[in-house]
N, C-alpha and C positions, 0 to 999 in steps of 0.2 A: 558874252559868258562873263558873268561878274570872276573878279579876280578869287573868292572864296570858291566859286566852284570849281577851280582847275587844280586848289589843294583837297577837296573833298574826292573821295572814292565812289563809284559809280555807286553804290551801295549807299552811302551815306548821300548823297541826293536825293535818289527816288526817295527814303526814308523821310529826309527833309520836305522832299517834295508832299506827301504824304501828309504828312505833318500836320502840313501848310493850307492843305487843301481841307482836313477832317477838323482843323481848329477851331471849338468851341461846341464838336458836335459829340453826344454818347453822354454818357450817365457815369458818373465817378462808380469806381468800385465798391462792391459792400465788403463790412467787418470781416466778415468770413473769409473774404477772397483773400483780404490784403492780408491776414493773417496764415491761412493755410500753407502748409512747405509746397514749395516749386522745387521738383525733382522731376528729373527722368521717372522714378520708379512710382512714384505716385501720379504721375501721367499715364502709365503704363498700366496700372490697376486700376484706374479712372474708367479705362477707355475697353476692356472689355471682361468680359463675365469670369469670375477667376475656378481656376482650373475643378474647385469642390463639385462646384454648379455644375459644369458640364459635364462632369464623373456622376450625379444623382439624375441627370436629365439622362446620361446614357444608359444606367441602371433600370429606372424607371419604366425608359420604352423597350428594353431588352424583357423583364417583367411584363411587359404589357404582349408583349409577339409573342411570349412563351405561353402566355394564358391564353392567348386564340387560337394559337394553333393546338396545346393542349385541350380547347373546351370542343376544336372540331375531330381529334382524334377519340374524345369520349364519346361523343358523338355517335362516330362511324363505327366506335368499336362496341358499341349499343347494338346499332341498327345489326352487323352481322352476327353477334350474338345470340339477334332475336330470342332474349325470356332466360335464355342460360344463367343464370346469375352466376355459380362456379364458375367455366370456363370464363363470362367478364373479368370475373376478380383476379383469378389469376394472370388472362391476360395483359390485364391494366398494372397490378404491380409489375410481369416483367417491363412493360413497357417505360414504365417508372423508373423503374432501376435503370434503362438503358438509355432516359434523356439526356441529349448532350448538351450539360450547361456551363461547359468552361471557357464561353465568352463572359458572359453576365459570370461568373465567381470568380474573374478575372478583377472586374471588374471591383465586385463588390470588395472584393480582397485588397486592393489600392485602399479603395475610400475608407474602410477602415482602418487601416494603418496610417493616412495621410489624412484623412478629414479635420482631424484637432489639432496637428501641427499646421495645416494650409487657415483653419477658424482660426487659429491662436488662443483656442480652450485654454484656460484656467484649471489646472490641478485642483483638485478637492483635497487639502490635508490629510486629512483624519483618512479616508481612502486610497490615497496615493493615485486615485485614479482622475482621469479628466471629466470636467464636472458636466451636467445631464445639457440638453439643447430641449428645451421647451417639453423638462421633466420626462424625455426619454433616451434613452441610449442613444447615443447617434451611431452605433455599430450596427449594420445589415447582415441578416442573417442570410446562409449561403445558402443557393438551392439546390433542391436535391432530390430524391424520393421521397423522404418525407413530404418536405414540402408540394408536390404534386399529388400524393392522397390525400391531403389536409386541402389543398383546395380541389380537387376532381374525389372523393372518393370511390376506391374499387366498387361501387354497386352500382346498380341498375336502378333510375328512376323512374 
């Protein structure tokens, strides 16, 4: 054992050994990598999807699930009513009023409240509102009776 090995900590010896083994290998860091900020926050941001992105995926999944279930209910009610347009319209409107969108609307409410902050959207000085994203408002519309009747009208096809 060398004299310098006794004064080094075990970690220092491992690092030195790895450095000796890997000497001359690899490539230098890029200009971008050398200038990017090194912090715990940037590390964490780089490793996971941002919450707004996860929430949008959850909202889209909820909407798709409701749309599938409503399509099945619309077909089934159409078969039950067998040509009685008035009965179908009344029963479909009642079903649309009673449909539970609580979970989806909670996600939409969180999205509308937090999305501009999480995305660090700038404010429009003229309107005092956040700028649009891709020419559209970031706000999502709540789901309810009007949405159901828009997606699946209360008429037999």
